[in-house]
C-alpha atoms as one frame of an Amber mdcrd trajectory, in Angstrom:
protein
  -0.338  -0.118   0.344   1.568   3.829  -1.353   2.572   5.451   1.638   3.026
   9.231   0.998   5.671  11.245   3.168   5.452  14.657   3.950   7.597  17.762
   4.639   8.188  18.015   8.060   7.485  20.678  10.707  10.832  21.965  11.818
   9.824  24.239  14.654   7.151  26.773  14.697   8.473  29.420  12.659   9.577
  26.953   9.806   7.075  27.645   7.247   8.561  26.163   4.177  11.713  24.005
   3.259  14.242  24.037   0.854  14.886  20.793  -1.179  18.529  20.516  -1.086
  19.324  16.882  -2.060  17.886  13.735  -3.073  19.407  10.567  -2.092  17.444
   8.063  -3.892  15.143   8.623  -6.982  11.936   7.309  -8.575  12.100   3.497
  -9.247  14.874   2.983  -6.241  14.257   0.194  -3.363  14.507   1.714  -0.031
  14.738   0.091   3.234  12.932   1.647   6.407  14.634   4.603   7.663  16.799
   5.311   4.838  17.686   8.496   4.103  15.281   9.688   1.116  16.285  13.732
   0.457  17.998  16.127   2.449  15.911  19.173   3.097  17.173  22.988   4.463
  15.847  25.339   7.007  17.155  28.779   7.372  19.070  27.476  10.237  19.753
  23.736   9.264  20.081  20.986   6.925  17.739  17.784   7.796  17.271  14.259
   6.492  14.171  12.293   5.766  13.754   9.124   5.796  11.439   6.383   4.748
   8.816   5.451   6.874   9.081   1.707   5.966  10.616  -0.452   3.025   9.728
  -0.397  -0.282  10.096   1.406  -4.136   9.928   4.768  -4.112   7.415   5.681
  -6.180   7.222   9.335  -7.007   9.517  12.416  -5.950   7.485  15.813  -6.454
   9.739  18.045  -6.547  13.258  19.088  -7.835  16.107  20.068  -6.097  16.445
  23.767  -5.004  12.367  24.258  -4.487  10.872  25.895  -1.536   8.301  23.214
  -0.466   5.526  24.216   2.619   5.313  22.339   5.582   3.229  19.639   5.691
   3.215  19.033   1.765   3.642  15.504   0.139   7.153  14.974  -1.044   7.500
  11.488  -1.861   5.857   8.208  -2.009   7.041   4.854  -1.057   4.865   1.784
  -1.665   5.227  -1.873  -3.838   7.077  -1.675  -7.417   4.356  -1.151  -9.876
   1.948   0.948  -7.789   1.016   4.714  -8.870   2.024   7.294  -6.321   0.346
  10.186  -8.600  -2.876   9.838  -6.216  -0.884  11.377  -3.710   0.795  14.114
  -5.846   0.680  18.062  -4.114  -1.284  20.567  -6.384   1.668  22.835  -6.391
   3.906  19.653  -8.320   0.954  18.941 -10.608   3.406  20.552 -13.867   6.709
  20.227 -12.205   7.556  16.883 -11.032  10.929  16.734  -9.582  12.178  13.884
 -12.096  12.064  15.873 -14.837  11.703  19.891 -13.786  14.179  22.101 -14.342
  15.131  24.477 -11.154  13.079  27.473 -12.056  15.205  30.557 -10.449  14.220
  32.663  -8.181  15.264  33.783  -5.487  14.285  37.297  -5.297  16.983  39.998
  -5.855  17.151  43.624  -5.434  15.640  45.840  -8.171  18.309  47.840 -10.206
  17.343  51.506 -10.406  14.526  52.138 -12.992  15.800  52.676 -16.299  13.626
  54.194 -19.121  13.038  51.562 -21.592  13.506  51.260 -24.795  10.245  49.898
 -26.179   7.021  48.237 -24.235   7.788  45.131 -22.209   6.145  41.983 -23.957
   2.634  41.310 -22.846   2.188  37.956 -21.919  -0.511  35.647 -19.974  -0.439
  35.998 -16.043   2.001  33.414 -14.626   3.733  32.720 -18.151   7.088  34.980
 -16.957   8.663  34.075 -14.033   9.948  36.955 -11.455  13.677  37.315 -12.760
  12.172  37.451 -16.358   9.583  39.899 -15.635  12.128  42.155 -14.220  14.697
  41.436 -17.240  11.648  42.521 -19.141  11.054  45.838 -17.385  14.581  46.775
 -17.226  15.644  45.799 -20.694  12.153  47.365 -22.485  11.255  43.890 -23.721
  12.910  41.026 -25.545  11.075  41.312 -28.428   7.426  41.667 -29.980   6.894
  38.202 -29.126   8.036  36.097 -26.227  10.184  33.170 -26.765   9.373  29.410
 -25.804  10.226  28.692 -22.344  12.210  26.081 -21.176  10.745  26.323 -17.558
   8.729  23.977 -15.591   5.339  23.982 -17.739   7.039  26.426 -20.452   7.568
  29.103 -18.057   9.948  31.412 -19.742  12.917  31.557 -17.601  15.255  34.934
 -17.676  18.052  33.512 -19.698  14.840  32.857 -22.479  14.680  36.862 -22.767
  18.486  37.461 -21.992  19.006  34.518 -25.041  16.565  36.536 -27.486  17.575
  40.098 -26.088  21.392  39.245 -27.170  20.451  38.115 -31.118  17.797  41.247
 -31.209  18.178  43.718 -34.317  17.518  46.132 -31.411  21.486  45.682 -30.167
  24.799  45.675 -32.158  27.190  43.185 -32.278  29.762  45.103 -30.311  27.084
  45.503 -27.291  25.771  41.729 -27.854  29.117  40.420 -26.933  29.444  42.657
 -23.350  26.207  41.794 -22.553  26.587  38.140 -22.955  30.027  38.990 -20.298
  27.008  39.855 -17.788  26.989  43.507 -18.431  24.331  45.377 -18.239  21.903
  48.322 -20.577  22.564  51.675 -18.821  20.136  53.305 -20.328  17.963  53.600
 -24.138  19.447  52.688 -26.963  21.815  55.932 -28.295  21.621  54.409 -31.829
  19.414  54.913 -34.916  15.987  53.896 -33.734  17.210  53.369 -30.167  19.426
  50.707 -30.958  21.515  49.443 -28.264  25.381  50.154 -28.635  28.330  48.900
 -27.091  28.292  52.680 -25.405  25.302  52.191 -23.838  26.873  48.874 -21.919
  28.237  49.186 -18.435  31.073  47.249 -17.593  30.640  43.490 -16.589  29.169
  42.976 -13.188  29.232  39.359 -12.500  26.555  38.440  -9.385  26.178  35.463
  -7.562  22.668  33.929  -6.639  22.267  33.866  -3.221  21.000  30.456  -1.463
  17.483  29.868  -0.143  19.168  29.797   3.181  20.830  33.630   2.964  17.345
  34.772   1.567  15.370  33.705   4.346  17.928  34.940   6.782  17.701  38.085
   4.651  14.218  38.276   5.096  14.138  37.912   8.756  16.567  40.519   9.321
  13.898  42.691   7.345  11.037  41.792   9.392  13.344  42.224  12.759  13.714
  46.069  11.582  10.054  46.199  10.068   8.512  45.199  13.507  10.467  47.205
  16.378  11.525  50.119  17.073  14.896  49.518  17.559  17.629  51.652  19.682
  20.913  51.041  20.886  22.880  51.915  24.242  26.656  51.414  24.990  28.409
  51.081  27.852  31.874  49.319  29.337  32.748  47.431  32.368  36.010  46.641
  34.008  37.434  43.547  32.436  39.812  43.113  34.705  37.611  40.327  36.812
  37.177  38.436  33.730  40.764  38.129  32.365  41.705  37.160  35.771  39.172
  34.351  36.148  40.105  33.529  32.060  43.929  33.278  33.543  42.724  31.041
  36.568  41.229  28.675  34.317  43.772  28.221  31.789  46.254  27.727  34.567
  43.826  24.687  35.659  43.512  21.474  35.218  40.341  19.263  34.932  37.797
  22.211  34.505  35.786  23.328  31.646  37.990  25.582  29.453  35.879  28.793
  30.438  36.591  31.819  27.935  35.279  35.946  28.096  32.043  34.833  26.017
  31.283  32.347  28.324  31.682  34.498  31.678  29.383  37.229  29.759  26.949
  35.303  29.124  26.993  33.767  32.467  26.751  37.202  34.247  23.905  37.889
  31.392  21.864  35.509  32.567  22.379  36.229  36.334  21.675  40.115  35.361
  18.288  38.946  33.769  16.934  37.341  37.167  16.764  40.481  38.460  15.554
  42.659  35.880  13.185  40.180  34.221  11.769  43.025  32.056  14.492  42.433
  29.589  13.774  38.444  29.485  10.695  39.108  27.830   9.052  38.825  24.309
   6.465  40.967  22.425   3.696  38.503  20.762   0.654  40.628  19.075   0.745
  43.410  21.114   0.860  41.249  24.930   4.327  40.993  26.718   5.189  37.754
  27.851   7.761  37.699  30.612   9.812  34.529  31.475  10.605  33.316  34.412
  13.082  30.689  32.742  16.270  32.346  31.342  16.490  30.217  27.657  19.601
  32.187  26.451  20.729  32.223  22.459  23.982  33.033  21.327  24.685  33.979
  17.704  26.867  31.917  16.228  28.526  32.382  13.094  28.909  29.182  10.909
  29.694  27.776   7.154  25.693  28.380   6.250  25.442  31.418   8.193  24.024
  33.263  10.927  22.663  30.735  13.409  21.259  31.305  17.435  21.547  27.865
  19.364  19.865  28.063  22.903  20.845  27.039  25.985  17.178  26.355  28.227
  17.669  26.958  31.635  20.032  28.699  31.417  19.621  30.663  34.766  20.207
  26.837  36.107  23.607  26.513  35.312  27.222  27.045  36.861  29.495  29.112
  34.455  31.457  25.857  33.698  27.845  23.949  32.741  26.658  26.710  30.780
  30.532  26.635  28.855  30.053  22.917  28.318  26.564  23.709  26.951  27.500
  26.598  24.512  30.353  24.781  22.932  28.522  21.657  22.619  25.818  23.528
  20.629  28.307  25.521  18.693  29.726  22.341  17.452  26.542  21.371  16.158
  25.701  24.229  14.562  28.873  24.559  12.607  28.649  20.696  11.238  24.932
  21.386  10.331  24.051  18.870  12.737  22.013  21.160  15.479  18.318  20.027
  16.583  15.780  22.291  15.330  14.503  22.489  19.048  18.332  23.987  19.589
  17.541  26.679  17.627  14.303  28.068  19.098  12.514  29.168  22.316  15.104
  31.531  23.152  14.057  34.397  25.591  17.296  36.461  25.575  20.298  36.566
  22.719  24.094  37.850  22.718  26.290  38.248  20.043  30.187  38.251  20.675
  31.644  40.586  18.164  34.742  41.457  20.060  37.225  38.367  19.362  36.930
  39.920  16.134  38.187  43.452  17.440  34.847  45.434  17.359  34.523  48.339
  19.755  30.844  48.924  19.444  28.076  47.652  17.167  23.985  47.612  16.795
  22.812  44.043  16.996  19.646  43.162  15.124  16.851  41.988  17.333  16.036
  37.981  17.444  11.956  39.212  17.368   9.574  38.495  19.608  12.660  38.984
  22.043  12.631  42.524  23.231  16.746  42.862  23.600  19.771  41.701  22.515
  23.036  41.855  23.992  26.402  42.680  22.306  29.980  41.859  23.274  32.408
  44.173  22.431  36.105  43.974  22.538  38.480  44.199  25.464  41.109  47.549
  24.876  43.082  49.878  27.175  40.669  52.546  28.577  41.210  55.948  30.850
  39.595  56.408  34.016  39.940  58.633  37.032  40.194  57.334  40.778  40.939
  59.281  43.376  42.012  62.346  41.389  44.531  60.081  39.257  44.209  58.665
  35.730  44.678  54.999  35.677  44.292  52.884  32.782  41.763  49.362  32.648
  41.157  46.441  30.618  37.294  47.558  29.593  35.188  45.414  27.394  32.478
  47.028  25.770  28.703  46.394  25.955  26.086  47.160  23.341  22.421  46.462
  23.623  19.756  46.847  21.299  16.196  47.181  22.808  12.765  47.033  21.220
  10.948  50.799  22.231   8.076  49.295  22.319   8.413  47.397  25.047  11.496
  48.687  26.884  12.133  51.944  27.735  15.861  53.699  27.645  15.843  54.262
  31.184  14.724  50.466  31.939  17.561  49.132  29.487  20.229  51.359  30.807
  19.611  50.076  34.101  19.422  46.750  32.934  23.086  47.215  31.383  24.209
  48.995  34.875  23.341  45.238  36.346  25.419  43.887  33.809  28.341  45.705
  34.457  28.094  45.595  37.834  27.877  41.127  37.329  30.992  41.430  35.200
  33.052  43.705  37.689  32.149  41.202  40.232  32.334  37.830  38.168  35.073
  36.326  40.843  32.627  36.151  43.061  29.743  34.864  41.139  31.147  31.473
  39.695  34.228  29.348  41.284  36.288  27.206  39.291
């Protein structure tokens, strides 16, 4: 009996997944638990396995396709059975075994240029998004649309480019430069509006961003659009941090606690005293959390990820350090679980190791605050009427002004500063 397998729901924030790779193909025999496909979210790669042994009857989407969760992805059954009854409507015209990956990660639209001729008029949906943009920017590719090479005979950007390069309106020299990746800089200056070589700019090769990068970009835009962000900057005496770090390095049998771990530990302690910042802003309501689930920004080969240490307020500095390193290793390897990338109540982001003295971290909605950890450097301070130089660590906190006013945000930063400057009494080695 045929059995359909859906794109799984990989966390509350995941609405669609990218088909990264088919490990098995239509007609092949699979075993129960064998990996059939790899899918990607904006955070990690996951494997979709066969729930039972049998034959892979159908695969419904091509590699590179974004597919909504809970959509049928493939069908397992006995050889000779049909899986067509399970085909989702969105895959009706483009089965994975025959479809050409259609384009379309949205790209920034270039500055508008006066068209040399009206863009071609086509039936709704006949042009891919990038093809529509190309037609608008280049005044159309001719009086008639070329034959589409995409799924369902959809007209792709490459189809229009091919037609445009051979158009009588474009000189031979201009066609050559266009094929190299150059762009037309304005209406044609030749007779009858012909595009000449002088109308074409220098080639500007561009790489298409990945689906993961596009989703990260979208989340960042949504962060700025949905919140009223502002940033406060302060600094703390880092002498205690450096002393604890030196003791750790000189000790045997203790976790390798680094500066980032210590500042994160101090932040957790500060959130227990100022719980207003350990909160989320959801649909006009403020949800304060008693538990601190601390997220920390992590640079990986796939882009920015934010692993979450749950119940961080119950951990010692050493335990927190171990957990953060475990999650970092999984994030970098691409094996981190979705549950470890969600549910955070507050986030820290450390660019101090790269020498950054001050920056503006972006909020991770619906959280209302994020703390940036800056570099340690020498700072002149006045003590007992004398000028002294101390090791100082910068702190940059971004807040959502919809929820947190300047004074409460400043008070929290003051508490973090106090915790850092007394870190020796907060943690034991």
